[in-house]
N, C-alpha and C positions, 0 to 999 in steps of 0.2 A: 504494500500500500504506500502510495506517495505521501510525503510529509504534508504537502499543502492540501491534499485531498482529505486527510484526517484533520488537519489543523482548522480548515475552514469548512469542514463537512457540515451540511445541514441535514440532520437525521429526523427532521419533522415528519417527512413522508414515511419513513420507516416506522416511526411511532404511530402514525395514523394506520399503517398496515397492521400493526400489532393490535390496535383497538378494534379494527374491522374483524380480524381473525378471532379475537376473544368474543366479540358479539356473535359471530358466526358459530362458534363452538357452543355457546349457550342455546342458540336456536336449534342446532343439530341435536343437542342433548334432549330437548323437548320432543323433537321428531323421533329420536331413537326410542324414547320411553313410549311414545304413542304407537310406534310401529311394533314394539314388543308386547305392550299390554293390550292393544286393540287389534291391529292388523294381523299379527301372527297368532295371537292367542285365539282369536275368533276363527281363523283359518284352521287351526289345529282341532278345534271343537266341531267344525262343520263336517257334514257328511258329503263327500265328494264322489262323483261318478263320471265315467267316460272321459272326455277330453279335459274337463276341469280337474279331474283327479291327476291326470298325467302331466298337465301343463300349468294350470292356474295355481294349484297348491304349491308346487315347487317354485314358481315365479314369486309368489308372495313370501315364501320363506327366504329366498335369496334377496328379495327387496328389503325385507326387515333386517337381514344381516348387513346389507350395504349401508343402511342408515347407521348401524353400530360402527362399521368400519369408517364411514365418513366422519363420524364424531371423533373417533380415535385419531384419525389423520389430521383433522382440523385442530384438535387439541394439541397434538404434537407440534404442528406448524406454528401455532400461536405461541407456545412455550419457547420454541427454538428462536423465533423472531424476537420475542421479548428479551430472551437471554442475550442474544446477539446485540440488540439495540442498547441494552444496558451496558454491555462490555465496551461497545464502540464509543458511547458517550463518555464512559469513564476514561477510556484511552485518550480521547480528545481533551478532556479536562486535565489529565496528567501531562499530556504533551504541551499544552499551552502554559501550564505551570512551569515545566522545565525550561521552555524557551524564555519565559519571563525572568526566571532566576538567572539564566545564562546572560541575558542582556544587562542585568544588574551587576554582572562581573565583566562588563565590557566585551561580551562575546555575541556573535551574530550567528544564527542558525538559518541556513539557506537551502531550499529545495533545488537540487541540481538535475532533476529529471530522471526518468527510468527507475524510480524507486530509490535513488541515492540522495544524499544530503551532505552538507558540510558544516562544521562548527569552526569558526575562525575568530581571532581576536580583533577588536577595533583598533585602528591606528589613527594618529594625529600628525599633522605636518611638523609640529614643534619637537616631536621626538627625534627628528633627524639630527639635532644639535646636542643630543644627550651625550656627555663625556664617556658613558659606559659603552656606548655603541648599540644599546637596546633600542628597538623600534616600538616597544609596547611593554605592558606589564602582564601579558598573558602567561599563565602557568600551563605547560603542556599537559600536566597531570589532570588539571581541572578540565581542560578541553576534552581529554580522553574520557573523563568521567561523564561529562554531559553527552558526549557522542554515544557511549555505551548505554546510558540511561534512555536516550531518545530511540536508539536502535531497538532496545528491548520493548519499548512501548509500541513501535511500529510493527515489530515482529508479532507481538501479541494480537494487535489489531488485524494484521494480515491473516494469522491463524484463525482468529474468530470469524472473519469474513469468509475465508476459503472453506473452512470446515462446515460452516452453516450452509453455504451454497452446495457443498458436496452432499451433506446429509439430506437437504431438501430435495435435491435431484433424485437421490436414491429412494426417498420416501415416495415420490411421485412415480418413479419407474417400477415400483414393486408390483403394481397392478396395471396391466395394459388397458383394461377397461374397469371402471369403478374405482374403488378405494382400497388401500392397504390397511391392515389392522395394527401396524407398528405403533407403539406408544412410548413417548419419552418425556421426561420431566423438564429437560433443558438441553441446550446444545452440547454441553460438556458430557452428559451421559451418552448421547449418541456418538460423539466424537471418540470417546473412550472405547466404545464397542468396536468401532472401525479400526482403531489402533491395535486393539487386542487381536482382532481377526487377522490383520497384516502380520503381526508377530507370530501367531500360531501357524499361518500358512507357510511362512518362511521356515519354521521349525520342522514342519511336516515334509519338507523337501528331502530331509535326510533322516528317515526313521531309524536307521542303524546307528546314527550318531546321538540319539536321544538316550540319556541316562535315566535311571529310575526316578531321580529327582526331577528331571526335565518332564518325564511323563506325568508325574504327580502335579506339577505346575500346569501342564497342558490340560490335564483332566479338570483341575479346579476352574480354569478359564472356560472350558467347554460347559461344565456344569452350571456356571454362572450365566452364560450367554446363550445356551442352546435354543432357547425360545425367542431370542432376539432376531427379528427378520433381517435387519441390516447387517448384523454380525454374521449371521449364517450365510447370507448371500456373498458377503465380502470374502469370508473364509473359503467357501467353495470355489468361487470364481477366480480368486487369486491363486489358489492351489492348482486348479485345473481338473478336468474330468479324469483323464488318464492318470494324472499324478495322485488323485484321490484314491484310486484303486491300487496304485503302486504303493502308496503309503500304508494302506491296511494290509496288503499282501506282505509287505516288508515287515510290518509289526508282528504278524502271525508267525513269520519264519524266525525272526530274531528272538521271540519270546515263546517259541514252541516248547511245550512241556513245563510251562510256568507252574509254580506251586506257591502256596501260602499267600503272603502279601503281594507278591508279583502277580499271581493269578487274579487276585481281587482287583488289582490295579488295571489289568487288561480287560477284565469283565466290565469295569466301570468305563474304561476308555471306549470299548465297543458300544456300550449303551449311549454315552454322551455324544460320540461321533455320529451315531445313527440318528439321534434326536436332532442334532444340529443340521444334518443333511436333509432330514425330513422337513424342518422349518424352511430351509433354503429352497426346497423343491416347489414351494408355493409362490416364489417370486416369479414375476412375468417380465422381468427386465430382459433386454437383449442378451446380456451376458449369461444369465441363468437359463434362458431358453436354449442357448447354444450349449451350455454345460450339460443339460439334461439330454439333449440330442446326442452329444458326443459320448456321454456315459453309456447310453444304450448301444451306440455304435461299437463300443469296446467289448461287447458281451462275448465275442468269439476270440478275443485276443488272449494269448497265452502269457500270463504274467510270471516272470521268474523272480526269484528272491535274491537280492544282492548279497554276495558273500557265500551263497550256496555253491557246491561243486557243479560247474557247467550247467546252470539252470536252464539254458535254452537249447541244450543238446536234445536231439530226437530221443524220445522214450524216457527223458528225465522225469522222475516222479516229483521233483521239488518245484512245482509250478502250479498255477491255477488258472482256470478260465475266467474271463472277465465277468461272466454271468454268475459264477460261484462267488466272486468277491462282492459283486453288487448285491446279490440276494442275502449274503451274510450281514449286510448293513441295513436290510429292510425289516429286520425282526423287531425293532423298537421304533416307536413314533409313527405318526400318521403322515404318510407321503401324499403329495398332490394326486388327485384322481387321474388327470390326463396323463401324467407321467407313468403311473401304475398301469393304466390302460395300454399305453404304447409298449411298455416293457413286457407286460403279461401276454399281449397278443403274439409277440415274437417268441417268447419262451414256451408258451403253450404249443405253438407250431413245431418248435424244435423237439419237444418232449414226445410228440405223437408217433414219430417214426419208430420209437422203441417197440411199439406193438406189444407182443407177449413177452418180449425180452425184458428181464429184470432191469429196472431203471439204473441200478448201480453200474451195469455194464455200459450204459450210455454216458453217465456223468462221472463215474468213478474210475473207469479204465484209464491208466496212465497218470492218475492223479492220487495214487494211493497214500502219499505222504501228506496230502493237504489237510489241514485242520484250521478252518477259518472262523471257528466259533469257540470261544473260551467258555466252556460249560457243557451243556448237553449236545450230543451230535458232533459232527465235524464240518458241516457246511458244504459237503461235496454235492449234495442234491440242491440245485438252485431253486427248484420248484417249491421245496419245503420252506425256504426263506421267503420266497415271494408270497406264498399262501399265508404265512405268518404275518407278512406285511399287510395283506388284504384284510386280515382280522381287525386291523386298526382303522380301516376306512370302509364303512358300510356301503357307500356309494360305489366304490371300485369293486367291492366284493359282489354286489348285485350284477355289475357289468360282467364280471368273470364267470358267474354261474348261471346267467340267464340262457346260455347255450346248453341245451341238454346233452349234446354230444361231448362238449368239453367236460361237463360234470360227470358224465358216464365214464369218460376216459380216466379222470382223476379217481373215481371210485374203484375202477379196475386196477389202478396202480397201488392202492392202499395195501393190498395183500403182500406186495413184494418190496415195500418201502416203509419208511418211518413217517410218512406224511399224515397218517390218520389224525393224531391230536391237533395238528395245525389246520388240517382241512375242516375238522369239526369246529374249531374256534372261528375260522373264516366263514363257515356257513351260518354259525350263530349270528355273526355280525351282519351278514347279508339279509337274513330273514327277519331279524329283530330291528335293524336300523340303528343299533347301538354298538359302538366300537367296544371290543374286549377291553375290560379294565375301566371303562368310562361309567362310573356309578352315579354320576350327577346329571346326566342328560335325560330329558323326557323322550321316551321312544315315540317315533311318529306312527300314525296309523299305518297298518300294513297296506302296501300298494298291491295292485293286481300282479305285478311282476314278482314281488316277494312271495305272494301266496302260491303262484305257479312254481317257483323254486322249491318252496316247502312241500308242495304236492309231489314234485319229482323226487325229492329226498325220501318222502314216505314210501313212494313206489319202489325205490331202490332198496330200502331197508326191508320192505315187505317181501322181497324175493326169497324163496326158500334157499337156504344155504348161504348164498352170497350176502344177504342182508345180515345174517348172524355174524359173518366175517367182519363186516363194517363195524358192528357194535363192539366186537371183541378187540378190534384194532385201535383202541384209544379214542373212539368217537361216542361211546355210550353216554357219557356225562353231557356232552354237547347236545346229543339228540334229546336227552331229557329236558334240558333247558329250552330247546326249540319247541318241544311239545308243550311246555308250560306257557311259552309265548303265544301259542296258537290254540289255547283252550277255548276261546270263543268260537273259532271256526270249527274245531274238533267237536264241540258240543252241538253246534248246529248240524253238522254232518250226521251225527249219531241220532239226533232227534228228528231229522228229516226236514223237508221243505216247510216254509212259513213258520219257522221257530225263532226268527230274529227278534220278535217282540219280547221274548222271554230271555233268550241267551244273547245278551247285549254285546255289541262290538262296534268299533268305529272302523273296521276293516273295509277296504275298498271292494273286496271280493269275498264277502262273508260265506257265500255258498260254494266256495272254491273246492271243498272236499266232499261234496254231496254226490249222490247218484252212484255211478260205477266206481267211484274212488273210495267209498266207505270201507270195503274190505281191506284196501291198502292202509287206511287209518287204523283199523283194528289190528292188523298184523304188525304195523309199525309200533303201536303201543305195546303189543305183546313182546316183540323182539327187544325193545328198549328196556322193558321191565326186568329182563333177566340181568341186566347190568346194575349193580348197586347204586351207582351215581345216577344212572338214567332213571331208575325207579324212584329215587328220592326226588329228582327234578319233577317228574310227573305228579307225584303226590303233593309236593309243594304248590305246583301250578294249579292243580285242581282245587286244593284247599283255599288258595288265595282267590281263585275265580269264584268259588262258591260263596266265600265271605263277601266278595265284591258285589256279586249279584244280589245277595240278600240285603246288603246295605243300600244299594241303588234302588231296588224295588220298594223296600219298606220306607225309604226316605222320600220317594216320589212315586206314589201309586199311579200317576198318569202314564208311566212308561208302559204299563201292560193293561189293556182294556179287558179286564176280567177280574174275578174274585181273587183275593190274596191266597186263598186255599190252593188255587191252581198254580200260583207262583211258587209257593213253598213245596208243593208236591213235585212240580217240574224240576226245580233246582235239586231237590233231594234225590230224585230218580237219576238225574244226570250224574250226580256224584257217585251213586251206586254203580252205574254202568261203567264209567271210566275207571274207577278204582277196583271194580270187580274184574275188569279185563286184566288189570295189573296183577291182582292177587291170584286169579286162576292161571295166569301165565307162569307166575312163580311156582305155583303148585305143580303145573304140568312139567316144568323143567327140573323138578325135584331140588330146587335151590333151597327149599325150606328145610331139607334134611341135613344140609351142610352147616355145621356150626360156624365155620370160617365165613361162609356166604352170609349168614345172618349178622355176624360181627362186622363184616365189610359194609353191609347195608346200614347198620346202626351208625357206624362212623361216617358214612356218606350222608346220612340224614342230618347229622350235626354239621358236617362241613358245608353241605348245600344250604343250610339255614342261613349262614352268614351272607351267602350270595343272594339268597331269596329276599333278603331285606331290601336289596336294590330293586326288586320288582314291585315294591309297594309304592304307589304313587297317589297323586291327588285324586280323590274320589269324585263321583258325580254329585251334582247339586251342592257344590261348595264345601264338601266334606274335606277336612284337612288331615294330613298324615301326622301321626304322633311324632313328637320331637325326636324320639329314639330312632326314627327311620329317616331323619334328615329334613323334618318339616315338610314344606311343600315343594322342595327342589328335586326330590328323587325322581328317577325315571321309572317307567313301567314297560314291561314286555308282555303284558297280558291283556292289552286292549284299552287301557286308560281308565278302568273302573275300580281300581283298588283303593281302599281307604283304611280307616282305623280298624274296622272289623277284620279286614284281611291281615292287618298287622298283628292282631290278637291271635289269629290262626297260626301265623309264623311262630309267635312266641310259644304257643302250646306244643308245637312240633319240636322246637328246639329244646324245650325244657323236658320233653318226654313225659308230659303231664299224664297222670293215670286216668283211665276211664272211671266213671262213677261205679263204685262197687268192686273195682278190680284191686287186687292186693299187690301184684308184682309187675304187671305188664304196663309199660309206658305206651302212650298213644302211638300206634303204627309200628312200634319197634319190634314186633315179633311176627315172623312169617310161619310160625309153627301150626297155626290153625286158621283156616279160611274164615271161620266164624268170628275169631278174634279180630281179623282184619276188617270184616264187615261191620262189626260193632264199633271199631275205631272210626270208620267213615260216618256212621250215624252220630257218634258222640261229637265229632268235630263239627258236623253240620248243625247239630242241635246247639252247641255252644255259640257258633257264629250267629245263628238265628236269635238266640237269647241276647247276644251283644247288640245286634242290630235293633231289636225291639226296644231294649232299654235305652239305647243311644238316641233313638228317634221317638221315644215316648209313644210307641204303638201298643194299644191294649189288645192283646190276644191271650187266651188262656194257655198257660205254660204247659200243662200236662197234655192238652189236646194238640198243641203245636208240636211238642216233642214226639208224640205218638204219630202224628201225620208225617213228619220227616222220617221217622224210623221206618214206617211202612213203605214210604216212597223209596228210601234207600234200598230196602230189601227187594222191592220190585225191580229196581235197576240192577241190583246185584244178580238176581236170577236171570235177567235179560242179558247180562254181560256174557254168561256162559253160552247162550245161544249165538250171540255175536261172534264169539271165538269159533264155535263149531261151524258156523256158516262161512267163516273167512279163512280157516286154515285146518290142516290135519292135526288132530290132537291124540295124545296117547290114551 
């Protein structure tokens, strides 16, 4: 910055800009609140169908998110401009003060152009006759001191101006259309993030040269900044796509066989690096668009490890494919949907030629020494890492599984790979709309595409023999969660057409499992029930849905045009049918006779309980969720109708509360006797009804209500055996 530009700078216009942006931020805050509380909230509660369900609802959700991003971006711009304005005004004040003090010591400060200036002593003609020969009283040390002081002020002003411009440009470039969600309190915070990114990108150029102390510092910085959009973009783009892969490949070679604290450091590094790159993937700047394109282009590149013996020699086992390195970094964090779509399309195509050949021959041959994952597995199967990445992005997961041929191919590979658990989690994400591990988001209503994916999953699991293999290969727990998520649609399928008034749902395709698909539903529930975690998921889902329905109908009688007796009987019978299918399936498979099987189930029931708490959401008619379940912020995967009564059902299951009159058996915890299981269903339904009646001050005779529910459950229980007999071969 030129001396005169700062000295005589009029920053009034910059001050006006700050005021304008601050006012804009306040207006956007109001629009953001209105979009969230009215626009999106009403859209979430509305019943959509046809084109509106496919286009309008998604458009409204994205519009509401844009208002939030617009507010974040405007707020950041206002704060950065305000911070810069304050710093420049302060620099100008200090500069003028320094020049004034210099003049008082007979010194002149002059702008000499091109960012330079001079500090010189004043001279007078009468000094020429001075006997000492001096031409002035200037002390060079004083001149140097003023020069350094002024240079420091100009440097600070230049840095403030340049870094503000750089940060503002990066903020705007984050989103090609719309707004970015980056948020900063001031210019210094943003500038510090960019400086840290530059430092780390430089360090990553030489992974072999990084000591454990260097890695620890590297890790701390990534942990601090991995959610910062500007940091993430700067780090990735400065390092480069190919260099990013070489960095991680090099790290895995240098630290192969790590143990103890070194192993923990590498695990943390992989997590923090993955989270950083995930954040960077959302940037739409030209630099990051090129980075993502270049990264995918490296998928077939063979990466050697610096320092390994002849890493590029033909047949060398000390190397890795680019796809293996990429996928090893997709396991953590939510990556951009478009990026995942592009990468997945190419990787799925590459995986299919394997056919009946074990996938390890396709991805493992010649790469036997590769271990790109510090922890479980070795990262040689890039599909496993990709699928794990899909589990963190529901939208990308839906895109991946809406093709039945692609999903069938993946199901076929589960038997010869370790993909099962990852595929299960990714399918959970796809059909529920909630990313794995995200316990604070409200699940959106099921779209028609999601229902179709779930129907195809049920069909695959329902196949004799092959479906059992899927359940046994690490997917049973996920299938149980998915069944819980689709209790409304499952209930309508078992009840038959025109049952939507009783079995409430906000699904776009509530009848998606009816008709010829009912046998698939029954066989699916039966197969999943054999797995302890799967069975626990179904029981939690049914219990939550039963409690939710009771609360919804008893709090708002207008939902069902008929007597409450029909409501209670219908809900009770549905509980008996679904849990009867579960119990009879367990009995048919003789799991009941295995003590270890029962113990596994009891443990799974407790473990699934913690997760089931995240299914409890805001109830219908303004019912609030108990504080123990996160107030009204928790998400729901069972149709949006869970509330306080459902929360009580979860508590009873987790506590193993005893049935009335029982001495030893906790609710649902024993598979020794079908009648014990049936009575557990009745007891849970009766308790949920009691809770709902008391909560909403509905006057119904307790004994008569309990007896009505018990008889309805028993009828459903008896019907469940017929459902199974009609749907599958039984012993």
